[in-house]
N, C-alpha and C positions, 0 to 999 in steps of 0.2 A: 108135569115137570116144571118146576119154578126156574126161570131163566134170569132171575134178578142178578145173580153173581156174574154171569156171562155178560149182561148188559153193562153192569158197572165197570168190568175190567176192558172190555173191547169198545165201549162207547167212544173213546178217543179216535178210534180208527175212522169213524165217520168224519171227524174233522180233517184227517189226513187226505180221506177221498175228496172232500169238498176243495180242500187247498190245491190238491192236484190239478184242479181245473180252472183255478184262478191265475191269470198273468201275474208275472213277478213285479210288474211295474205298479199294480194296484195295491199299493202298501196298506191304505186304510182298511181295504176289505180283507187283507190277509191279517192284520192285527185283529180285527173285530171276529173273524172265524177262529183264529187261534185261541183267544180268550173264551168265546162262547162253547168252543168244543170240549172245555174242561167242566162246563156246567152240569151236563147230565151225570156223570160219575158223582159229582158232589151231591146232587139233588137226591139220586137214588140211594146213595150211602146213608144220608141222613134219613131217608124214608126207612130204610132198614133199622137203623138205630131207633128211630120213633117207635116202629112196630115191635121192636123187641122191648123197649121199655114198657109198652102197653101189654106185654105177654106173649108175643109170639115167640116160639122157640126157634133158636138159630139153625138147628138141624133140619128145619122145613126149607131153607134156602139151599141145601145141598144139591149138588148137580152131579151127575155120572153119566158118562157116555162110553161105549166101546170105542177104542182108538187104535191101539197097536196090539197086533198078535204075532208071534213068531214062535216057531217049534225047533227045538234042539234034541239032543239024544236022551236028555233027561225029562223031556215032557215040554208042555206048552206054556210059554211065559205071556202074560197079558199086562199091558200097560194101559188103564182107562184113563180118559179125560175126567179128572175129579175136582170139583170146586166145592169148598165149604168154608165155614168159619166158627171160631169160638170167640169169646168175649175179648181176648187180646187182639185177635184178628180184626174184630170189627172196629175196635178203637183205632187200629192201624189204618184201616182202609178209610175211615172218616178222616183221619189226620192227613192221609196222602191226598185224599180228594180236595180238601180244603186248602192245603199248601200249594197244590198244583194250580188252583185257581189263582191264588194271590201271587205266585210266582209267574203265571202267564201275565198278570196286570203289571208285575214288576218289569216283565220283558220288554215293556214299551220303551224303556232306556236303551234297548239294542239299537245299534245304529244302521246295520246293513243286513241284507239278504234275509228278510223277515220269512219268505217262503220256505227256505231250506231249515230255518231256525225253528219255526213252529211244527213243522212235520217230525223233525227230530224230538222236540219237546213232547209232543203227543205220544210218539212211540216210546219215549222214556216213562211217561205215565202209565202206559199200558203195562210195562215190565214191572213198575213198582206195585201197582195194585194187583197184578197177577200172583206176586210172590207172597202176598199176605193171605191169599184165599186158596192157593194150591194145596190139594190134600194128598198128593203124594210127592215123593223126593224128585222124581225125574221131571216132572212138570214144575216144580219149585225151581229146579236148577235152570230148566229152559227160560223162564221168566226171569231169573236172576242174570242169566247171560243177555237177555234182551236189554237190560238197563246199562250193560257195559257199552254197547255200540253206540247209541246216541249220545252218552256222556263223553266218550272219546271225542267225537266230532264237535259237540257243544264247547267242550273245554278248548280244543285244538284250533278252531276256527274263530269263535267269538270271544276267546279270552283275551288276557293283556300280553305284556311284552315277552314272557317266557312260557307262552301258552303251549307250544309244542311240547317242551320239556315236560310240562305238568301233565299233559294228556298222555304221553307215553309212560309216564311214572305211574299214573292212575291205571293204565291198561296192563302194565307188566305186573304190578303188585297184585291187582284184582284178579288178572288172569292166572297168576299161580295160585292164588286162594281158590279159585274156581277149579283149578285142576286137582288140588287136594280134595275139595268137595265131592268132585265127580268120582274119585277113586273110593271115598267112603260109600258113596251111593251105589256104585257098582258091586261093591264088596257086599253090602247089605242085600242087594237084589239077587245076587248069584247064590248067596247062602239061603234066603228065605224064600225067594221066588215072588216077593211082592215089594213095592215100593210105597204102599199106602202107609200113612204116617200112623194112624190108629192101630192098624194090624201089626206094624212093627213094634209098638209100644208093647202091645199085648204078647207078642212072641218073645221079646227080649228080656221083659221083666218076669216071665213065667218059667220057662223050662229052656236052659241054654242047649241042652242036648236036641230038643225039638228044633230049634233054630239053627243048630250045627254051628254056633259061634261060641268059642270058649270066653272065659272072663278076660283072659289076657288080650284076646282079640278085641273084645268090647272096649277095653281101656285103650288100646291102640287106636281104634276107630274114634273114640271120644276125643283123644288128644289131637287127632287129625282134624276133627271139626272145630276144636277151639282155634288151631291154626288158621283154618279156613275162614271162619267167621272173625278171628281176632285181628285178621289183616283189615276186614271191613269195618270193624267197631271204631278205630283201631286200638290194639292193646300195644303198649310199649314192648319191644323197640320195632314194632311193624307199623310205624306211624308217619314216616318221613313223607311218603307219597301225598298224604292228606294235607300237610302244610302247603305244599305247591298247589294244589287244587283249589284250597280255601283263598289263597292269595292270587292266583292267576285266572280262574275262572270268573265268567260274569256273575254279579251278585245274584240275579235271579236263578241262576243255577246252583249257586252255593246254597240258596235257601233250600232248595230240594236236597242237595248233597248232605248238608248238615242236619236238616230236618227230617229226612226220610232215609236216604240210602246208607248212611252210617248206622242207623237204627235196625237195618236188616240184619248187622251182625248180631245185635242184642236179641233180636227176635229168634235167630237162628240157635243161639246158646241156649236161651229159655225153652224154646219150642222143641228143639231136637235134641241138644246136649241133655237137658233136664229130663225131658219127656221119654226118650228112647234109651237112655243109659242112667237111669237114676241112682242105682247102686254105685256105679264107678264115679258118678258126678259127686256123690256124697263123700267119697275118699279123697278128692281133690278140691273141695270147696276151700280149704285153707290157702291154697295156691291162688285160686281166683280172687279171693279176698285181699291176699297179699299184693297181687298184681293190680287190683284195684287202687289200693293205698299209693303204690309206686305211681300208676297213672295220675292220681289226684294231685301228688305232690310234685311230680315231674312237671305236669302241664302248668300247675300254678306257679312254680318258681320260674320257669322259663316266660311265661306270660308277664311276669312282674318286670322283666328287663327289656321287653320289647318296645320299640319306638313306631312301629307301623300298627295301626289299630286292626287290621286284617289278620296280622300274626298273633296280636293278643286274643282274638276271637278264635283263632285256629288252635292255639295252645290251650285256651279256655274249654274248647270242645274235647281235647284229649283228657283235660283235669275232670270234666263232668262225666265223661264216659266211665271214669274210675268209680264213680258213685254207683252207676250201673252194675259194676263187677262186685263192688262192696255189698251191695244189696243181695246179688245172686249168691255170692259166696257165704252170706250168713246163714242160708238154708232154713229160713223160717218165713212165716207168712208175712210178717211186717217187712223184712229184708226184700223178699221177693216183690211184695207189692210196691214197696219203695223204688225198686229198679224200673218196674214198668212204668210207674209214675214218671220217673226220671227220663225215660225213654220219650213219653210224651211231652212233658214240660220243657226239655230241652229242644225238642223239635220245634215247638213255638217260640221259645226265647231266642234261639240262634236264628230262625228265619226273621224274626223282628229286627234284631241287631244287623244282620246282613243286608236287609232291605235298607236300613238307615244308612249303612256304609255306602250302599249303591247311590243313594241319594247325594251324600256328600262327594263321592267320586265323579258323579255326574255334573255336579256344579264346580268343583275345584281341581279335579283330575289329579287328586292325591288322597291317600289315606294315612299320611303321617301325622302323628299325634300333635307334634310341635307346630304343624302347618295348619292345622284346623282350629286353632285357638280362636276364643271370642265368639262361639256359636250361640251362646246364650243370649248375646245382643244382636247378633246379625240373623239367626234362624231360631228364635226362641221356641216355636212350636216343636220343631225336629229335635232340638236340644232336649225339649222336655220328655218327649218319647224315648229319647235315648237314654236318658236318666232312669226312666220307668223300666225300660229292658234291662238295664245294669242292676237295678234293685231286685227284679226278679231272678236274674242270674245268680246273685249273691246270696239269695234266700230269705228276702224280706218276708215276714209273716204277713199273710193276706194274698200272696201270690203262689203260682204253682211251684216254683222252685223250693219254696220253704217246705211244703208238704212232702215232695219227693226225697229230699236231702233228710228231713226229720226221720222219716219211716225207714229209709236205708241205714242210717246210722243207728236208729233205734234197734233195728235187727241185728247188726253187728255189735253193738254193745251187749246184747244179750248172749251172743254165741262166742265173740272173741273180744272181749273189753280192752285189752291192751293194745291190740291192732286199732280198734276203733278211736281210742285216745290219740294215737299217733296220727290217724287219718283226719282228725279235727283240725289239726294244723294247716290242712288245705283249704278248710272252710274259712279260717281266718285270711289266708293268703288270698283267697277268690275276693273278698271284700277288698283287700289292699289293692290288687292290680286293677280291678274293675273301676274303683273310685280314683285311682290315679290316672287311668287312662280317660275316663268320662269327664272327670274335672279339668284335665288338661285340654280337652275339645271344648268343654263348654264355657269354662271360665279363664282359660289360658289366654297368653298375650295374643291379640288378633295381628295377623300379618297382612290384612287386606280391609279394603272398604266393602261393607255389604250393600250398599245402595242399589246396586244393579242385580242383586242376588235374590231370588225369590224364595220363600219359605215352601212348605209342603204344597204341592200343586194338586189340582182337582183329583186326578187319578191315582194319586199317591196316599190319599186319605184312606181308601178302602182297606189296603193291607194293614197299615199300622193300628187303625181302630178294631178291626177284627182280631189281630193277633193279641192286642192288649186285653180286649174283652175276654178271650178265651183264658188267657194267662190268670186274670183276676177271677173268672169263673170257677176254674180249678182250685184256685187258692182258697176261696171262700166257701166253695161247694164241693169238695173232693168226691162226694159220692157219686156224681156225674161219671166218674171213672171206676170207682170201686165197686159199683153195684154189677156193671157188666163183667168185671173181672173176678167176680166171687166164685162162680162155678169153675173157672179156670185155675184160680188159686187152690181150690179144694183138690181138683184133679192132680195138680202138681204135687201137693202136699202129701197126697194119698200114696203117689208113686214113690216120693222120697220116705215114706214110712213115718210121715208126721201126722 
């Protein structure tokens, strides 16, 4: 039995165990353990990625244990503990483990109660990793819920001025989304007797009579899934909670929220919506593509008028998640591959930009664009990385943002050219609002002397260098992602009839 996936998912618990024995006054030890505890998951996930590139099949890492048995009048229901991955899952696990380490380093900007912070941080990592390797829906739901609890406290206790309001908004919206998701899972489990994702795909794409689920029920379940994951993504108009979180949560947590947690929505739509209900998904693809264009334009227009850089990035996230929906709605290989690339690309780019926002806020206690002017002179290295992040976000060739946007729009132009032409306005607006904000920060009027302000410090180099390197790597060598995704894309297209 291969325990690699279990070790990856639960390795952060070792850090929680060690932290529980360290007195809260020993801040340096807590910081060190908190950061080091994220290393095993990253090392192991990169080892799996390397072994896969060298020819090891991913099914060799599958893990299945007997877990829950219960009997009712209709028979015995079993819920095994199942972990496994495909190419998409592998990429998301690697992304999660890398961003968790970088966010842990960024957490050195946190000023108080390190012990509780890092224990919640590591629990959040367990939930995020588990979501992407869960092989049945009930286990997926449990890991999904695990992410909500630490996020609520990390926002509410270590956030900024309106942190409690942001934390409750997060909990209420995501809690309602979870409730809808639970209803879908329970209906599927009651009708089919299984929660295994692969078995459900086989049952629901074969004979509806065997699964005892009619086409109308399937459509209802798919729409419910879209609502549940649409809250997480988020899809307009289910987005207002996310704005508060991006502004009020500490930057290290926003790195994970924008980089990973939002992507669970995209992962769910692609893995479960497309995978389990392909026929019904095909019939509403136009709706998803339209919602994607709405997201893209809505986020871009509102980002254009924001004066706070955090709000610019928050609306930018909404806009860029529209590209995911555009790619998914195209229903062709180019579009779906572009959507998955966008999931990874935006995860890296948003993490970089929010890390830089954290540096600015730590130095000047503001993220207002007009008050951050003159950075090119006062903090030239940080300003240079900010410009690099903005160029990646607006889709500069040679960076990951270009590859993802190009493929998503290529797919949509093939399927719905008029809608794609409308969506291109969002690409233009993205360049406008990002350049406006970044140029205002770097070359705008300086409101302070920078003589006592340090540029990037020693521990801040690692996150920016790693993130920029990965963004460029994907931009110049996209095969690093497309090769692992090939089998996943073939399975999706086969289910869609393509």
